[in-house]
C-alpha positions in Angstrom: -0.1 -0.1 0.2 1.5 3.5 -0.9 1.5 6.5 1.5 0.7 10.0 1.3 2.2 12.6 3.6 -0.5 14.4 5.4 -1.6 17.8 3.0 -1.2 20.4 6.0 2.4 19.2 6.0 3.5 17.4 2.4 6.9 17.3 3.8 6.0 15.1 6.9 8.3 12.1 7.7 6.8 8.7 8.2 7.7 6.4 11.2 6.6 3.6 12.8 3.6 5.6 15.0 2.9 8.2 12.0 3.6 11.2 10.4 6.1 13.6 12.2 7.2 16.9 11.6 10.9 16.9 10.1 12.7 19.2 12.2 10.8 18.7 15.6 9.9 14.9 15.4 6.4 16.1 16.9 3.7 13.5 16.0 1.5 15.4 13.3 -0.8 12.2 12.6 -1.1 9.5 14.6 -1.3 6.2 12.2 0.0 2.6 12.0 2.5 2.3 9.0 4.8 -1.0 8.3 8.4 -0.8 7.7 8.0 -1.7 4.2 6.2 1.0 3.4 8.5 3.5 5.3 11.2 1.9 3.2 9.3 2.5 -0.3 8.5 6.0 0.6 12.7 6.6 1.7 13.4 5.0 -1.6 15.5 2.0 0.6 16.0 -1.0 -1.5 16.4 -4.5 0.1 20.4 -5.1 0.2 21.4 -7.7 -2.2 24.3 -10.0 -1.6 26.4 -10.0 -4.5 29.0 -12.9 -4.4 32.3 -12.2 -5.9 34.7 -15.3 -6.9 38.0 -14.2 -6.3 40.3 -15.8 -9.2 42.9 -18.6 -8.5 46.0 -17.9 -7.4 48.9 -19.6 -9.2 51.9 -19.8 -8.0 55.2 -20.3 -10.3 58.7 -22.1 -8.7 61.8 -20.4 -9.2 63.4 -21.5 -12.0 66.0 -24.1 -10.6 69.9 -22.5 -10.5 72.5 -25.2 -12.1 75.2 -25.5 -9.5 79.0 -25.5 -10.6 80.9 -28.3 -9.1 84.1 -27.5 -9.5 85.4 -23.7 -8.6 86.2 -21.1 -11.3 89.8 -20.5 -12.5 91.5 -16.8 -11.7 91.1 -15.1 -14.9 95.0 -14.9 -16.8 94.5 -10.9 -16.6 94.3 -11.1 -13.1 97.1 -13.4 -12.5 99.4 -11.2 -15.0 98.3 -7.9 -12.9 99.7 -9.2 -10.0 102.7 -10.6 -11.6 103.4 -7.0 -12.8 102.6 -5.1 -9.2 105.0 -8.0 -6.9 108.6 -7.1 -8.9 110.8 -4.6 -7.1 111.9 -1.6 -9.7 
């Protein structure tokens, strides 16, 4: 059932007890008004439940690091430099 504000106060607010003045809260007209009618008057919609599925989490394994079994050889250039610096002048 659609509700209608009283003619003498078009900006009255509906409550469960009746129509009230918007600023003072004074009860202007005693009338039983259902919560559904009040929600319709205030244009309140029923809450809708939205289900959002989360995308699956993909975990990647880091590429395998190839281990070397032998130690690195010193470069020939470094060896020559050390020999040069060790010689007396």
